[in-house]
C-alpha positions, 0 to 999 in steps of 0.5 A: 140765660145770663149773656141775655141778661148781662146784655140787657143790663149792659144795654140798661146802664149805656141808656142810662149813661146816655140819659145822663150825659145827655142832662149834663150837657143841658146843664153845662150849657145853660151855664155856659149862656148864663156866664156869656150873658153876664160877661156881655152885660159887664163889658157893654158897662165898661166900655159905655156901650151901655149907661150902667147907671139905668142898665147897672152891671153885674159888679154893681149889682153885686156891691149893692147886694153886699151893702143891702145884706150888711145892713140887714135890709136883704134878709128883711125883705127876702123873708117877707116876700118868702113867707106871702108867697109861700101863704099863698101858694098853699091857700091857692092849692087847698081852694083850687082843690076844694072847689074843682072837687065841688065842681066835679060833685054837682054837674050842675054847679060847675054849668053854672059858675064855668062862665064866672070863672072865665071871666074872673080868670080873664081880669087883669088882677092888678086891677083888683088890687086897688080894691083889696087895699080898700076893703083889707087896707095895708098889710100882708092880709091884703099883700096875700089875698092878692097872690091868691087872686093872680092863681087861683081862678086858673087853677081851679079850671086847670084841676077841674079840666083834669078831673073831667079827663080822667078814663070815664071807663074806670069811673062806670067799672068804680059804680057798676062794682057797687061804689059811690061818686065818694070812692070813684073820686078818691080812687080813680079821679084823685090818683088819676089827676096827679099829673095835672095837680102836680103842674098846676102846682109848678104854674102856681107858685111862680103866679102866688109869687107874681101876685105877692109882689104886685101886692107889695107894689101898692101895700107894703113897707118891707118885701122885694116888691117895696124894695123895687118900687122904692128904688125906683122913687129914689133913682136907685137903679142897682137896688132895682135890678139887684131886687129883680135878680133876687126875685129870679133866683127865687123863682127858680129855687120855687120852681126847682123845689116842686120839680123835685117834689114831683119827681119823688111823688110819680117815682112813689106813684110808680111804684 
């Protein structure tokens, strides 16, 4: 028995080591590709293969970033964009969850509103931004609403679809045991839709950032979106590319944060 158990532990340890080795390989290749990209970019600018005025270079981006941080501009712009994105993300999640729950509770309501949700989700959200400016003026509220508008309709559809895909036999069992619709929702539908909720959250954080940047393009005097527009207007393309790279880093941090939260929730849920 001990030999068999030791054999099983050895196989489990080998699997864990192989899994860790695989992830280390993936991380290493990602880092190598990133370094090669930076080296090619810097080399191309240095030898004149590309015009560094239009395409910048890693060295010029670093110098621009240092200059912006020394003037305390970048910290302010990053903080404002982070604040607007986080508020937009949480409001999108809350509105989507409440709306999808209402659609699940009322089949008639879902049939009435479903075409409108599809139409609103297909609209280019940049076309709505000028309307938000007219209705709400310029400022933080308009930018947050722009961030919400980009993600909320698709999020409602995604979460409601996840509710519908939960095993109907489990719902029937709740009703058979004398439970109400409320019991079915909180004991079956919501726990069964956890993977959909988490995957939707990972998408929404990126979409909220996109919406906030669209809003900052049109209705802001601070933020990374404003920095991009201002840099393009005065032909400081180093500033534009620096702001875009900072946005990529922020998007990566947001994604990784939600991914870590997803792993923690799934681990706790599986226990």
